[in-house]
Every structure is written in C-alpha cells, then in structure tokens.
N, C-alpha and C positions, 0 to 999 in steps of 0.2 A: 166265638174266636178270639183266640189272644191277641192283645195290641201287638202291633209291632214296633219292633225296637225303633230307639231313636239314633239318627246319625246326624251329623252335623255336615254342614253346607259347604263346598269348594268355595262359594263366594260371599264367604265370611272367614275364609281362611286365607292368609298373607300367599305371596305367590314368590318361589324361589327358583333362580338359576345359580345352582352353587358353581362357582370354580376355583381352584387352586390361587388365582390373584384376587382380584377384587368379585365378590358374587354380588348379584342382582336382587334385591328385594322389593317387593310391593307391599307392603303394609296392610292391612285391614281397611285404614281410614285415606286409603290412594297415595301416600306417601311412597316416592321411589328413592333408593337407597343404592348406593355402591358402598359396601360392606368388606373389610377385610376377613378371611376367616374366624379368628379369636372374635370380631365385632358379629359375626353373623352368628354364631354361636350360643352367643350371649343374648341377641336380639329374639334369635329363635325360641329360647328358653323361656321367655315372656308373652309369646303370643302362642294361638291355638295351630294344630299341626298343618303344614302347608302343602299349598298345592305345588306340583313339581314334574320334572319329565327326568323318569330313570331313577328311581330311589338311590341304590346302590351306589350307583355313581356318585351322587351327590351327596351322600355319608362320607364316602371316601375322599374327596375335594373338602370336606369341612373337617376332616379327622374325627368321625362320630365311630361309634360303634354301631356295627351293624346289626340290624334285626330282622328277626324272623315274619314269615305272614302268619295272622294278617295284618299289616303294616300300618300306624297312625297318621298317615299322609296320603293326600290325593297323590296319585300316581297317574298321571295321564296316559300314561302309556296301558296300564290295567282297562282306562276306558275306552282306549284307541280299539284292544282287543276284542272287547265287548261288542262294540258298534261295528268295527271293518276287520273282521275277522281274515286271516289268510292274506293279509295286504301285507307287504314289504313298507318297512319304514326305515330310517335311520333314527335310532335313540334320543335324537336331541330335540330343543325346540325347532330349531330352524328345518331338521328333519319332518318333524310334525306336521307343521306349518307347510311345506312343500307337499306331503303327502292329502294333505285335506284342501291341495289346489289353491293355497292361499302364498300371497308373495310378502317373504318375510324382510324385514327392514336389513340393511348391511349390518347393524350394530343390533342384536337382539339383547332386550333387556325384558326384565320380569314381567312387564305390563301385556307382553302378549300371551302369557299363559290362559288369563283369562278368557279372551277371545277365540283362543284352541278348544278351551273348555267349553263356551256356548256354541260353536261350531261341532261340535262330537255332540251335545244334547240336542242342538237341533237337527241332525240325523237322526238322531235315536226318536225323538217326537213323531219325526215323518212315516216311522214304522209301527207306530203304536197300535194302528187300527188294520195292519196285514197279518196273515198268517205268521210272518217270522214276528211280528210283536209279541204274538200268542204265546210261540217258542219262548221268548227273552222273559217272558214274564214266568215260563214255569222255571226256566233257569234261574231265575231270580232267588227261588227256595232255597237250595242248596247254597246260593251265595250271601243268603243273610241269613244260615244259619251258621255261616262261616265268619261271619261279620266283615263281610267286606265291607269297607268304607263308602263306596259309592251306591251302594243299595238302594239309600234313601234318595237320591239325587236319579238315580235309573227308574226308582219308582214313581218319583211326580213326572217323570218324562213320558212314561210307558204305561202307567198303570200298576196298583201292589199289584204283588204276586197272588198266584191262584190259592184258594183256601185249600189246605194240607187234607182236608177232609174229602177232597174230590178225586183228588188222585195222590199218588206215591209221593214223597215229597223228593225223591230223589230219581224220580223217573226220566228227568231232563237231562240226566249224566246218562242215562244208561242209551247211548247213540245206538248200538247194535241193532236194538229195536228198530231204526229207523232208517239205515245205512242202505243204498241200494243192493240188491244183492245180484252177483253175477250170474249169469247163464251160461253155460256149456254151448260152443259153436262147433260146427262142423271142421273138421281139421282142414287147414290152407294149404292148398296143392304149392308141391315146390315151384320157383319162380322158374319164369323162361330165361332165355340167356340173351334178350336181342340187346345189343350195345347202345350207347349214346354217343351221339354225332358231337363233335366239337361245337359244331354250329349252332346246332340245338341247346347245349350245353349255354352258349352264351347269349343266346335270345331268352333261356329261362332266367339267367343272370340279371340281363335288362329289365325282367319284367319284375323282379324281386326289389330290383332297386330304385324302380317306379321314376317319374321326372326328376328333376332337379337336384336328384344324387352326387355328391362330391366322387370324380372322376378319377378312376386308379387305375391307371393304364395296365398294369400287371395283372388285376381280378380276373379280368377275361382271360388271359392268356391261361392262368391257374386252371380257371373250369376247364378248360381246352384240354389240358394236360391230364387233370383229375380224369378224363373219360377213360383212359387209358386202363385205369384200375376196374373199369367196367365192362373191358371186351369179354367176349366169350372164353372160356379155360378152355386149353387143348388138350390137357394131360391131366391124368389124375394124380393129384399130389404137387400138383406143379400151377399155384396162382398166378395170376399177374400182379407184379411189385411193381408199385409207383413210389419213388423216395424224391418228395417235392419241399424244396427250401423254398420259404415264401418270406422274403423280409419284413420286418414290420411296417405294418400299415397298408401293404399289398392287400388286404382285406380277405384273406384266405379261408372263414370261416362261410362267407356266402358265395366263397369259390366251391368250394366242395357239396355245400348243401345243392348248388343249383344241379348238377349233373347227378348226386344221391339220388334227390324227391324225382327228378327224370326216369331214372333207372327203376327207381320201386316203384311206380306209375305204371310203365311200359311192362313190367315183368310182372308186377303182381306177387313182390316179396318185399322182402325188410333190409335195410341197411343199417348197421350198426357203427356209431360214431360215438368212440372212444375218446375222453380225454383224460388227463391225471388226476383230478380232485372234485369234487364234488361243487366247489365254488366255479369250476371252469364248465363244468355240467351246466350249471345255472345259467352264466353266460351266453354259452351256445343255445340254451332252450330259448332266453330272450330275445336270442339274433333269428330263432324260428318264426317269432310272431310275425316278422316281414314277409315271410313265405306264406304262413295264414294266420291273417290277419283277424278271423271270425275264434272265437274262442272255441264255437262246438268244433269246428274243422281241426283246428291246433289238436283237441283231446283225442281227435280220433286218427290224427296221421301220427302225432309225436306222441312217445311214453318217454319219460325217463325211469330209468333204471338202475336201482342200487342194491346193497347188500340187505336182508332181511332185519338185520341190526338197527337200520335206519328208520323203519315205519314203527308207525304206532301201532300195535296190538291190544286185539280188543281184549282178550284173554286175560292179559296181565292186567289191564286199564280195571277191568270188573272185579279182579282179585282186589285190588286197591281199593279200590270203592266199597267193596264187602266190609275191608277189614275196616275202614274209614269208620262205616255206618254203624259196625258192632260196637265202636268203642265210646258211641255216647258222645258226650260235650268232649270226652277227650279227643277225639279223631275228627271235628270240626274244622281244624284247622286245614287238613288234609282234603277237604270237600274244594277248597278254594282253586287250586291249580287244576283238579281233574273237571269240574264245573267249566274253568276257562278253556282248558285242552276241548274239554267237550264242544263247547260254541264253536272252537276253531276245526275240530274234525268233521261238524258236518258243512263246513263252507270249502276244506282243503280238497285241494284237487286231485291229491292221491295219498294223502296220511302222512307222507316226508316229515319226521321230525327234524333231521339233521341236515340244513344248506336247503331244504324246501321252503313251502311257504307258512311253516311256523316261523313267527320271526326269532331270530337267534338271540337275541335278549332275554327270552321267555325263562330259560335257565337260571339266569342270573339275579332275575324279579322273584322268581319260584321254587327255584330249589334244584339243583340239575339232577337230584337223587329220584324227585319225582318224573324226571323223563326218562332215566335208564330204568326206572321200575315200571314203564308203561311200553318201553322195546323191547325186543325180541334179543336180547344181546346174549344170552348164553346157549342158544341154540336148543331153548324149549319147544320149538313149535310141534303142536300133534296133527298139524294137519287136518286131515277130512275129519277126525276126532273132535275135532274143535267146536263148540255148538255157535262159533260166529264164523266158521270157515267160508260161507259164501258171503258174507258181508265183509272179508278180509282185504285189507286195502292191498297186502302183498301178492296174493290171488288175484284181485283185480289187476294190478298193474303185469304179470305174468299174461294173463288172457289178453288182456289189450295189447300186449308187445307181440301174440303170435300175430294180429291182424294190423298193426301199423305199418307206416312206412318206414318212420323214421326212428330208431330205438338211440338215447341217447345215453351211454354206459360209462364207465371208467374204466383205465387199464385193469385194476383189480378184478372186477367183477368179469369182464370179458377173457382174461386169463385162466380164473377160475374155473368158469364155466366151460372153456373148452379142457383145461385139465380134468374136470370132472367127468365130461362128456367122453371123454378117453379109457376112466376108468370106469365107467359106466358097465354093467351086466349086458351081455346082448341082449337086444330084445325089450329094455326097459327103458322108454320114453322119459324123457329129461322134462323136467318143466320148461325150460327156452328151448326152441326148436335151434338149431344150429344155424346162424345165416351166412350165405354164401360171399357177403361184398362187406368189407370192415374199412371204414376211416379211422385212424389213429392221428388225432389232432396232439400236438404239442409231444410228437413223435419220438422226441430225444429224451423222456423220461421211458419209453418201452423197454430198456435192458433193464432202470432201475425197480419199474413195476415186476418185471419178469423174475428178477432176483428175489425181490419179497415173496409174489405168488407160490414158486416152485423151492423156497428155501422148508428146510426141514428143524425143526426144535424141539429136542426133548429135555424140557426146563421141567421144574417141580410146578411151576404154573399150568404149565398145558397138560401135564400130565395129571395134576390134580382135579383138571378142568374136567378131564376125559372121566375119572373116576366118580365127580359128582355128576354128571351126565346119565353114569351108567346105573350110579347107585340111589340117586337123589341127595336128599336134603343129610341124610343120617345123624337123625336127630335134633337138628337145629330149629330155628325159627324161617327157615326161606323156605320160598314154594318152590324149589328145585323139584321136576318130577323125574325119578328115574326110569330106567326101563321096565321095572316090573309095573309102574303105575300107568304108565302109555302103553302096555301090551295086556294088561289084566284081562279084558275081557276077550282080547284075542285068544287067551289060552285056553279058554273053554272052548272055542269053535275050531281051533286048530292045536289039538293036544298034543302033534309032534314037535311042537317050539318049546313045551315046556322043560325041557333035558336041558338044549342048549341055555334056554335064557338064563336057567339058575346055574348053569357051568360059567356063565359069563360074569354074573354077578359076584359067584365065589373066584374067581380068577381076578376080578377088579379089583381085588383088596391087597394087591401088589403094588396097586400106584398109590400114591402118597395119602397118607391117611389126612384128616381135619387135626391143623397144629403144626400141620409139616415143617411151615416158615420156622415158627419159634424152636424146633430142635433144629434144624439145621443152624441156625442162629447161635445156638447152644454147643453144637458139635457132637459127635459120636457119642461121646461120654458121658453126655446131660441124662440126667434122671426124668424120668418120665412122669416122677410123685406129682399128686394135683396141687398139693401144696407148694411146689416151688411156681407153679404160674396158673392158680385156680380160675382166671377169666379168661386165659386164650386157651384150653386144653378143652378137645372136645368131649361130648357127655360118656363117648365110648371109647375106653382107652385102645389105641391104635397097635396096630402086631409090632413087637420089638424087633422082628427080623425082616421089616418089609422092604423089599427087594429096591425099590424104587427108591426110599430113601436113604439106604444105603448105598446107593451110586452118585446119588447128590452130593450126599457128606464126601466120599472119596472123591468126587469134580473139584470140588469146593477145598478141601485140602490141599491137590495139588495145583488150584489157581494161586492158592496162598502162598504158596512156596516157591513159584514162578512166576507171579506177576513183578514189575520193578517201578521205579519211579519215572518217569519220561523225561528226559533233562532236557528235552528241546521243545518243552512245552511250559512257556512261561507263566501259565495258572497254576503250575506244581500237580497238572492232573496226574492222579495214578492208575495205571492203567487195569483195564477190571476185565480183562480178556487175558489167555495164554494157549499157545499150541497145542494141541492135542498130545501128538507124538514127539519124543518116547512118552507112554504112558507109564505110570508108575502100578505098582504090583496089586492096588487096592482098585483102583479103577479099572484092569483088566479083569482083577476077580467079581468085582460087583458087577460089571457089565456081561461077564457070564451067566451071571444069576439071572439078573434082571431078564435076560435074552431069552432064556428058558421060560419065565414067567409070562413075559408079554407073548410067547408062543401060544401056551395055556388060555391066553385070552383071544389069539385070535382065532385059534381053532373052532371053538363053537361061536364065535361073531359069525364065521365064514357059514358055517354050518345053518346058524340061524335065517343066515340072507336066504341060503338055497332052500329050506322048507317052508318058507315066506313065500320064493317064487316058485315053488313047485305048488302050492296052495292056491295061487291066481292062475296057473297056466290048467291044474284039473279041474277049475270050479268054474265053467263056464256061469252058470247062473247066479254069480256073486253079484251083489249088489254094486251099482255103480262109484259110491261115496265109499263102500268098504275097500273096491280094489284099489280106488283111487288113494285112501291111506295106506295101504298095503303097500303100494309102490313109491309112494313119498316116503314111506319109512325105511326101506330098502335104500335109498338113495340116499336120507339121513345117514345110514350106517354105515355105509361107503365112503362119506365125506367126513362123518365125525371122528370115528373109531377105526374102521378096516385098514382104510388109506394111511393113517396116521400109527397105527400099531404098525403096519408093514413097512413103514419108512424108519421108525426106531429101531425095528429087528434089524433092517438093512446096516444102517448106522452102527450098533453095536457090534454085530457079527464083521463090518469092516475093522472095526476098533481091532481087533486082533490080529490083523494085519499090516506094520509097518508100509508105506508107499514107498516106491522103489524110486531112490535119487533120480534113476534116468530117463523114465517115463513121464509123461507130462498129465496130471491127475485132472480127474473130470472134476472133483469135488474137493473144495477145502472143508475141512474140519476142524474145529476150534472151541476154546470152553470160554464161558462168558457168564459174567455175574450181570445182576440188575437191581435196583432198588425195585422193591414192591409199592405201589400205592397206598399211600398212607392211610390207615385205617385205624380200628381201637385194638384189631387182632393181631396188625401186623407192624406197631410201631419201632420204625428201624429194623426192619429185616428186610430181606433180600433174597433175591430166586437166583438159582444158578442152573448154568444146562450146557447140553451137548449141541453144538449148530453146525448144521452143514448146508452149505451154500453150493451151486455150480460155480464153477469157473467160469464160464461161458453162458449166463442162464439167459442168453436168447437160442440156445442150442433145444433147451424143452418147449422153450414159447412157440420156434417155428416148429417143431414137430408136433404140437398139438395143434396146430391151429392149421398147417398145409393142408390135410387133409381134408373137411371141411367146407376151407376158403377157396373161393375163384377168383378173387381180386381183394388187395390190401393197398390201402394208401396211406404211407407214412406221411406224415408233413409237418413243419417247425419252423420257427424264424433261425433256428440255429441245427441244425442238423450236421454240419460239417464246421471243422475247423480251420478255416481258409486265412493262411497270414498273408499272401497275396496273390495277385492273379496268374501267378506263374505255377503255383502248386495245386490247381485245380483236380489234377488225376489222383494225386497223390491223397488231397482232402476225400475225395468221393471213396477212393478204396480204403481208407479209415473209418469213414461214413457206413459204408455198408459192413465191414467188420464188427463194430461197435453195435449197431441195430439188429444184425443178425440177417442179413440180407442173403448174406454167401452160402447160408445154410437153405436158401431155395432153390428148386432144380431151375429155376427161369431167371435169366439175371435180370436184376430191377431196372427199371426205366428212370432217369436223372431227368429231373429239371430245375432249374435256379432262378428265382426270380427276384430282383434288386428290390429294395425299398422304395417308394417313390419321394421319397423325403431328402431335403438338402442339406444333411446335418452340418454343415462347414457352415451355414447359416443359421440354421436354428438349435445349436448345442454349443457349448465348450466344456471341456475335460481336464481336471488338473488332479495331479499327485500332490499332495502336501508335503511339505519337507523338514517341518520342523514340528509334527505331533508325536509324543512318544506313547508308549502302549499302556502309560499307566492312566487308572480311571478318570483322574483327576483330570488331567490333559485331554481325552479323549471326552467328557462331557465340556469342558472348556469350549474345544473345537464344534461338536455337536451344536450347543448354544449358539456361538456365534453365528455357525453357517444358519441356522434355522431361522435367527434374527436379521441375518441378510438376506432371504430369500423372502422374508412376511409370511413367514406357514408353507404350505404348500409343499411340504419337505418328507421324502421317506429314506429313513434311516435303516441301512442292513448291519446285520452282526450277522457273525460265525458263532458268537456261545452265546447262551441264554444268562446265562451267570451276568456278564457283562454288559446285556441289554438292560439287564433290570438294574444297576449298577446305575448305569449311566441316566436311566428314567429317573430314577430316586434322587438324583442332582441337577436334573434341569426342569423337570416338569412344572414345579411352581412357580421359577423364576420365568418361564416361557408362556405360562398360561396367567401371569399376571400384567403380561404384555398384549393379552389377547390372542396368543397364538395355542388352541388347547393341543396337548399330546396325548394320542393314545398308545398302545402297546400291545403288543404280541405276547402273552404269557404273563402279562401284568393284569389286563383288562380280562375279564371273565365271558367275552362275548367271544363268539366265532369267528374266522377269519374273515368269513362273507359278511357280518354286520360291520366288522371294525374298516372294513374297506367302502360299504358304504356311508358309514360315518365320515370315513375321509374324504370320500369324493363329495358330500353334502358341506360340509365346514370348508370351504376353501381356503382357508387361514390355518387349517389343524396342521398337525405333524404327524408322523407315523413310525412307529419302530417296531421293526419284524425281521424274521428270519429266514430260512429258505421258500417257506410258504409264500413271503411277498415278492421274493425276488422272481419268481416264474408264472406268469400268467395273468397279472393283477393287470385290466385295464382301468386307468383313469385318467380320461382325456382332459384338454385344457386347463385352467389355471390353477385347478386342483392339484396338481402335480406338477410343480416347475425346478424341482431337485432331489436327486438320489447322493447319498453319502454311504460308502461303505466304509466300515470302521477298522476292515483288516482284507489283504487279499485274501482269497475265499480259495486255499487250496483243499485237497483232496484230507481227510481224516485219516493219518497214517495209522490206522490201526490192522490185524491181522490180514482181515481181508482185501483191504485194497494192497497192501504188501504182496501178499501172492499173485492179485493179477496184474499188478504193475511188473514183476518179476516175469509172469507166463506168457503177457497179453501185448506185451511192449514193443515183442520185435526186436528184441537188443537195446531200446532206447526207453529207459526206465523215466528218465527226467522231461521226455518229451510227451511222454503220456501223462504226468504229473500236469504240464503246460498245457495239453487241449482240453483237460477236463475243467481247469482253474478258469482257460481263456471262455469257453462255451458259458460257465457261471457268468463271469463279467459282461459277455454278450446279452444273456438272458437278464440282467440286473439294467444295463444301458436302456435297453428295448422297452422299460417301463417308461422312460422320458420323453419320448414323443409319438402320440396314438394318432395326433391328425395334422393336417396341412399346415395349420396356423400354430400349433404349438412351439414353445422353446422352454430349453429347460437346461441345468447345467449337472453335470456329475463330478462328485467327488472323491476321490480315494483317500482317504488318511492314512495309509501304509506306507511310509518313504522307502519301505524296503523292497518295494513292490518291481520286480527286474522289467526293464526296457521290452523284453522281447515278448511280454504280454500285452503290450498297449495294441498290438495287431488284432485285437478283439473288439476293438472300437470299428465303428465303420470308416469306411473311405472318406477322409477328408477333413475327420475330425483331429484339431490340433490339439495334444494332449500335452497340458502347461505344467511344467515342477517349480512350484514357488512357495513361500513361505505361507502360514495361514494369514497373516496380515496384506499381504498381495493378493491372495485369493480371494480375499475377502472385497477387498475392494475392486477388482478385475469383474466378480460375479456382479456386485454392486451396480455397476457400467454397464455390464453385461445384460443384465434384466431391466433396466429403465430405460436403457437405450431403445430408437426405432428397431423393429424386425428387420429393417434391411441392411442392418449392420453386419458385414460379413466376419470370419473369422480374422481376416489378416489386419483391422482394423485397432 
C-alpha cells in the first residue's frame, strides 16, 4: 500500500479571525495579536496556512486574491460539514460555537478557534468505532485524493482510509447505491369534509404552545377565524375564502397550523401551506417542530415541496463524478465538493440544495458551479428511465406529500401545479394530487406570484432553452439530453412515435441556434463567418433565415428606436423596454413567419403526446415503470413545450391586431431587453423578448384554483392599506380587488386582528430632512446611524447599485469599530444564511433589498434599527403604468400610494417581533410625503429632524429604560 500523503496539523497553524478593521491572530507560539489588514497580510505571509472560519470571507476582509479548492488553509466550516452534515450553522466563529453548544465570549478572538477545532475532532473520535465511522473512513479515500487539507487530522481521529484494493476508491461518493428506495403505496382516498370547530382549534393551539408560552390575545382569535376556511364547500367552484389580516406579533403561523393540522387528522387529507420564499418555507418548517417535536413524526406529517431545480439530482451527480474520475489527477479537485456533498446527502432530510439543510455557504466555499451541476436546472429529468429513479429525492418528496398532513410549498409552485392540472390531458394523473385546502401565508404576495406564474415570455433565452431541450447539446460538451436520446428506446417499442418525433426535431430548428446572442448583438447584417468570432460560434453553422432570430432582431430594432432616457430617475436609468404597439413592419412580418414555424412545431408535439397516450391506454400489460415513465414524459412535454409554444403562437397572432382604445385589455404586451448572465460565451450580450402579462393576474389564479379548492385562507400583516379607522370598508374592498377575492363566487370572510405590541412605547420613527440623494451623503448617514445603534441595524435599498456603493464606503469603518457589515448582492451567501449570520452576530449590520423587507424574522437585540434609503415607490415601468391607469378606478396617485404604504408597513414590521423588543425606523428620503405616514402603526410618532437631531434622539431612546414613552 502506498504511503499516505503528509498533511499539516491545524494545531501547528496560526488561528485567524479576519476583519476589515482589526483582525485577531493567534500565532503558533500562543501570542494573540490585533492587526490591521496590512499587518495581518504581512504576518500571514511569514506563517503556515491558518485555521479560520469561512475562507472566502476572510480573503475579502484582507483584500487577498480568492483561491479555488483545494485551499491551503484549515477552514472549520469544512470540518463542521464533515462531522455534522445537514446541520444549520451561521458561518462565523460565534455561530459555530453556538451550533456546537458552546457559549462564546462577548468579544470573539482567534483563541476560540482551536477550542472549536478540538470540539469537532472530539466528536469525530466518538464516531470512530461506529458504523458511521466506517463510512467516514471510506469517504476519506476521495477526499485524500482531492488533497483535502483536513485529511490527515481526520485520519488521526477515526483511523486511516480503507485499503483501495478492498473497494473502489470512489464508492463512498456513489450514494445512490445506499440511499433508501421509495415504494409505491395505495392511492390515498379523497379526504372527508368534517369541519374544525373554533373551540377545538383553540385547544390545539394551547397544546402546541405548551406551558409558560408568551400570551398573545389575538392568536386564539386568529385560530378561530381560520376554521372558516375548513368548512365544507357548498357549491362546485365556490370555495370558502377567508381574508385574515393579522398584525405583527399576533402569532399567525401557529394560529393557522392549529386548525390545519386538526382538519388534516380528522379528514385524512393534506393542507397545503404556501408562502412566498424558500426562506419563509424554512421558518414555517421550524415552527412545525413545536407541533411535532419528534423528528420521525415530523417527517411523516410534514413535507416541504419546491421545484425540481432545488434538489440534488443523483444522475447529474453521477455524471460529474464520472467526468472527474475519468480525468485522473486533473479531475481530483472536483472530487472534494462531490465527496462532501455525498456526506451531506446521506444525512439530509430531503436533498434540498437551495434553502434546505445544505448550509447556504457551501456554494461560496466550493463553487456555485458544482451546485448548479448537480441540480436539475434545465428540466433534464428522465423520470422512470433514470437508473436512480427509486432513490430520487424529488420522487421521495412527491410520494411523502401524498400521505402527509401538511405540505409547506411556495406560491410559485402552488400556482404552477394548479395551472398544470388545468392543462393536463384528461385522465392523466399529475405527480401531486390537487389539495382541497390551502393556506396562503404572506398573502399580500399572491398577486405578484400570480403575475410571474401566469406571464408568457417569448425571448431569445426562453426559445433557445426550448431548442436545447428538444435537440440536445448540438455538438457542444454539454450533458444536455434531447428528445431523441430520451425516447430512443421507446421508439423501438412504439414505432408510431418515430415520425412525429423527427418532425419535432426538424421544426425545432426554427428556434434560436447556439450563438444566437452574439448574432443579436451584432445585428441582422452581421456576418456569420467563423473568423468573426471563432470562440463563440457553434460547431454547426446556424440557418441564415432562422425565423426566431429574425423576429428577435426586429424586436431589438424597435426597442432601440423607441426607448428613451427617463428624466425622473436620478441615476440616469435607460429604459430597457418599450410598447409593442404600434408595431413596425419588420416586427409584423417576422412575427407572421415565426408563428407559422411554431405551428409546425406545435402540431407534431401534440401528435407525439397523443400517440404516447394511446400506447398507455391500449397496452394493459405495460410494466408499471414504463407506464410511469411515459405518463411523466407526457406531462413534461405539455409543461415544457406544448403549453409554451401555444402561448407564443397566441401572442404572435394577437400582435397582428392592435388593441382597441375603448376596450379594457386582458393582457399587457411589451418588448423588454435583459442582460444575459456573464459567461465566456455571452460577455456583454443581451436578450430581448416579447412579454405578455395579465392586466389582473389574480384572474388566472382564481380560475385555476377555484375548482379543486374547497377552502382558502389568505393571511398577512398587510392585506389592507388602511389609512384610518374611518376607511375600513373601502380598504377591505381594495384588498379584495387586489387579492382576487372578487373573482370567487362566494364572498370572502373578513377578519382583522391587531398587533399586541405597544408601538408608541416600543418604537420611534424618523424622516431625516438633510440627507441628499448623493451616495456620499447616504453613506455618511448610514454609517452614523449604524454606529449610534451599536449594530443590530437593517438597511433597506430600492436599488442594488446604490446598496453596493454605500457598502463599499462604510464597511471598513464600521467593522473597525466592531460592527460587521453584511450585504445582499455583495456577500455570496443566500438570503437565509445572511439572516442567520445577522441574527447570530448581535452587533452586526445588514444591507438588503426587497427580500429583506418582507418576512425576515429577527427578534431581540439583533435588530433594533431599520433604515430605508429612499421612499419605495413602484418602479415606473410599462406594466405598472398600464395597471395604474386601468386598475386605479380613476385615482392613479392613490394606487401608487397604496403600494408604497404597504411596502413601508412590511419594512416597519421587521422591527418589533416580541413584547420586549424596542427599535427605531429611519427614512432618509426627506421628500417622503406626509400622506404615506399612515403606513406606520397607530400611536407611532413620526419626527422630521435633521440627521444630527435624529442621532441624538435615537441615542437617548435606545439607552433609556423601556418604560419611557414616546411623549418624553
């Protein structure tokens, strides 16, 4: 057996906590130093690779060049993932200590890191003689091959890796051989319709809360009201709809979980709880631990469902592993993230890569490309034809959801499922049984989610993606599988599909060919000769008269001719959209040609599905896996191809008829251009497309969900824009219009429960009168405010560019004073991880945009200030312009104000999450009109002061006893 490679020891290494201010360094001889970035860089150059937490963040703090894996330092996050996979941890020394059950000191210095290291290695030693230890030793083989710096220390703790001669060195990564297999179960009968009594819901809530829980008077009332959504439906297509506005602190999550869980148990059915983001799904799942504290019961009763692109695809992982091992030493580096993913996957609850139990910092440490590579982000799933079908995480989740009591989904998935169910061929079962009871948490986002779910986009990227899905990689090194590869074995069994299949492949060449974005950038007269762009052109020269590309070029020319500088936008934003009508002649002509080409694609696609359906119906002896595979493929054809092409044809045909001025349109059509993600092949390229949105997106939402649904609960802290007690009826009417409740046959039940907090005593609100829109002025204000608060501050921005500019100016001076600054769109962590860090580091600050404004729950001292950079007016684009004009009932200014007030109310809601919280809200836009101040809770006094006066007032408020009222 060859000798094992020699690895350094972390206990001979310096320990480093890097900061933009003073970094903490523990030298190998035990000296604890506080060093500036320059001194830290110089010192580290003379020492061995350090022991640290989150290497990429440390490099950024010290302005050092990022390095790829394997990295020459001991990152404790690597070791944590190996020892405690599928465990959430904030990627900081303090967060690591808390996750390990240790109490970190108030001021964390580098001497904590060796203690964390020893704790992890001690846990590892305890696993040495267990079955898990044997698996870990096997995993050491590929990790050692990948030069993982922890290999030596781990081998000392659990024993050396097994002899490669006794097993294949990469078998430990092939987890699909060891993961549990799902088995089919009998279909679940339709649920019964027994109601839930308000008294029973209150009793269930009391059981969930347990003894000693914080009393929230409105929570039990909310649970009672929610039971109305679980009443038996009286008429087909007429579900019971409940609109329940629950002020911040009401405890609405457990308030609706109580009746939902009762109804599911009594009726043997599932309630789908839908929220807006993956982060909020995670928060709801954490709340459900209070209902089902036993992990086994929780897994049986609760399932989190997301789109397929969020989960680990075992076939893609196998492809990456085979590629890495076939390249010998050149592929060894790729083994490191794959081996650690294998370690995580065997411990994961559901294989969720995005917002699940894979730490959100994994991609930053080991490369986001690996995560994208192992997820099915291009719709490549081959279902029952996959050799790992019965181990598939997605298929496990689908089957568990069929038997679960509570399914925690997101608005996008729920609406997509409802839309697919309405489009599915009759008699073809969907992978998810349509639920009869829904809870839409963060219900104010339902129109926004519906707008996205039911919009139609004919763009270069969308059309080229469909071509790639139909034709495959077309000579590139991509692993894309086209229709021919997916159906090759079925053609022999079902010869009738051969002709429509090849007709589809021929017609798909009308879609944008590889290299389309380069030709779009060059314009219609650009040469396609290889010498013009040899590295960007495909191996096969595309058709010169490609109908889709000619249409895109015509759209691009019309957009360039009609776009204009927006004089109202101080950043000089250039409009990237224009109205479709009146269309120019080139758009009209190319639209006709493309419509004909798409019909030639649509017809054989439909014929292909019909012949596959006929085979399923006519062959009762067909094996179950083959039947499942064909049914899944028919569904996929409808979702990815037929419905998309049908929508495009409808758009192109409607383009020929200009809208009539005196008729309110159903849709809004316009042209928009977007920057493409920067890759080697698309640097500086853009996409252009024809966009179609519903004027009122809640119409398709209501039409698709009202038939299967028996009851819906829509709840949020901001369902209404109530500017005063006298406009209650008007605010409810506006809310029903906006949420689509008026499209349901049965009038909704309304309920409003006030927040239990005393905002007059617990909060202050300010409009600063002397901060300008200039970046320098904004940065000065943010820094001064964050320093006054002593950290624990959330800064909200309406533009990413301004966020980045402010972060660049204030990050170092804040961190020098011990206030770490994190930022969305700057730090490469997902939002959930950023919030975890912010919650853990109580003196840190966080900058973010919309996603941080809604639904973030950070109770206690970790959040004591919210600062808004600018009044969050709606973006003045074409879509908003038309909705403002047609849906405002003749009051467009009120329409804008309502949207803005609700955004302000959501932001203010981040501030007070518990009865003992205190905090301040600051608006830096001196132009914010007084009519928007009704967004804040009753009793909150809004003071218009200069920045100096604001800082003084905030300092007095935050340091004063909690009994001080807003009048003092």
